[in-house]
N, C-alpha and C positions, 0 to 999 in steps of 0.2 A: 699432716697439714703444716705448711710453712707459715712463717710469721706474716708475710704479706697477704697470703690468702685468708688468714684468720681475720685480718683487719679489713678485708675487702668490703664486707657488708657495711661497715661503718664509714669507710672512705667513699663508698658509693652514695650513701645517705648524705654525706657532707657535700659531695659534688652536686647531687640533686638539690640540696638546700641552697647552694650557691646559685644554681640555675633558676630556682624558684625566686630568689631575691632579684635576679636580673629581670625575670618576667614581671614581677610585681612593680619594680621600678619603671618598667616600660609600659605598665598598665595593661598588659596582655593577660587578663584574668581568665580567659577561656583556656589558653595553653597552661596557665598556672594550675587550673583545676585538674586537668589531665595528669600533669606531673605530680601534683600533691598526692593524688590517689596512688600512683606508682610508688612514690616514696613511702607512703604509709604502709603499703604491703611489705616492702622491704624492711621497714622498722619493726614490723610484727615478728619477723624471723629473729630479731635480736633478743627477744624474750625467751628464746629456747634455752632450757637449762643446760643442755649439752654444749651449746655454743659458749655460754657464760663460763662453764667449767673449763672449756678449752682455752679461753682467754686467760683464766687464772693459772692454769697449768703452764702456759707459755710465758707467764709473768708479764702480761700485756695490759693489766688493769689500768695502770697509769696512762699508757698511751691511748687506750680506749676512752678513758675519762676525758682526756684532752680533746679528742675528736668530738665527743658528746657535748662538751662545753662549747665548742665552736658551733655545733649544730644548734644548741640552745640559744646562743647569741644571735644567730641568723633568724631563728624562730621569733625572737623578740622583735627584731627589725621587721619581719614579715607581719607580725601582729600590728605593729605601729602603722605600717603602710596600708594594711587592710582596713584599719580603723579610719585612717585619713580618707581612703577611697570611699568608705561607707558614708562618712560625713559629707563628702563632696557630692556623692550621688543623691543623698537625701536633700541637700541644699538645692541641687539642680531640679529635683522633682518638685520641691516647694515652689521654686521660681516658675516652673512650667505650669503648675496648677494655677498660680496667680495670673499668669499670662492668659491661660485659657478662660479664667473667670472674667478678665478684662475684655477679652474678645467677645465672650457671650454677652456681657453687659452692653458693650458698644453696638452689638448686632441687634439689640432689642429696639 
């Protein structure tokens, strides 16, 4: 297996992470959910002992670590965006509930 193909699972996960960030920034949470599941399946394969040994034998641990750090940085941004979205959605829901109560009270 050549060096590029050894790093393919990691670079694919990085590419998917970057796409997830774009989807989150655009507020496309439905597409986000689909892609995050795909990425998660790919990340599970990275726990394979043979894969990790292959990285070590090819002396790719430092390159792999760099890609993983990039993925982790994007994950942090994703968590921040998701939290902001959750807070905004909760606020909108509270406002909607208040509006509904006002309409009900006015209709009496």
